[in-house]
C-alpha positions, 0 to 999 in steps of 0.5 A: 092540954097543949105546952110549947115544944122546946123549938116554939120555947125557943121562939119565944126566948128569942123576942124577949131577946129582941124586945118584941116579947118583954115583961110588964110592970105592974103599973105601966099601963095606970090611968091610960084606958078610961072605964076599964077597956075592952080585952079581946080575950079567947074563948080558950078556958084552960088559960089565964089571961084574964084573971091577970088582966084583972090583975094586972091591968083593970080590974073591971074589964068589958072584954069580948071572948071567942073562940079564936080570941084576936085570931078571927080578925086575921085575914092570914087566919084559916078560919077567917070568916069576913061577916063573922069578923065585922059583926064580933067588932061592931059588937065590941065597938058598941061596948066601947061607947056604952061602957064609955072607952077607947082602948083596947087590949089584945090577948092571942096566946099559943098553945091556942086550940083554934092555932092547930085545929086549923095547923096554923105554927107560933109563927103564924099565931104572931103574924096574925096576932101584928095583922089584928093589931094593924086593922084594928088600927087601920079599919075599925077605929082605933088609935095606936095610942090606944091599941095594946097588944099581949101575947100568951104563952102557956109552958111547962117549966124546968120543974114539969109544973105549968107556967103562963106568962103573958107579955107586951107584944111589941108588933112593929119591932116583930115586924121589921124583925121578920121583914113584911112590909108594912106600907104607912098610910098617915096613921094607918097601917097595911100589912103585905106579905110576898105570896 
């Protein structure tokens, strides 16, 4: 089982100080979703983000759980397969329509087995999470007010006990912090990175 390393903990702490990651306040998103929304989780059984979602946001999440989670939708993911991502999002959109909901909850996490497998750093995982968030809005038909990004971390606390925390992830603040230019086209966003 993997936990945040010291430098990764420091990175997360810096993002919390910059208000890019912030604790979710119980009830903060109450009433924003009809019929539970669809939560996009990683298939990693070592994290308890689904349990977190059920306790804090919706007791009845409709979920898509795949190894790599929301990272599979980012073209920066080394395991990216366009046809698989397209089929997965098509399935999710069918589910959204069947359940008569339009809200998406995105839950990347770190450490992530698939990110580790493809040798992605925590910084890269944040970038891929931001890219996925923007793709959900600009390409997959979700609206900014119905697309909510979180970030889940698993670490050992000072008492050497496992602790799992989930934060609201402010994508725009993160991209501004790292200086990633975003081209805005109405409600659509395109993330451009230097080669």
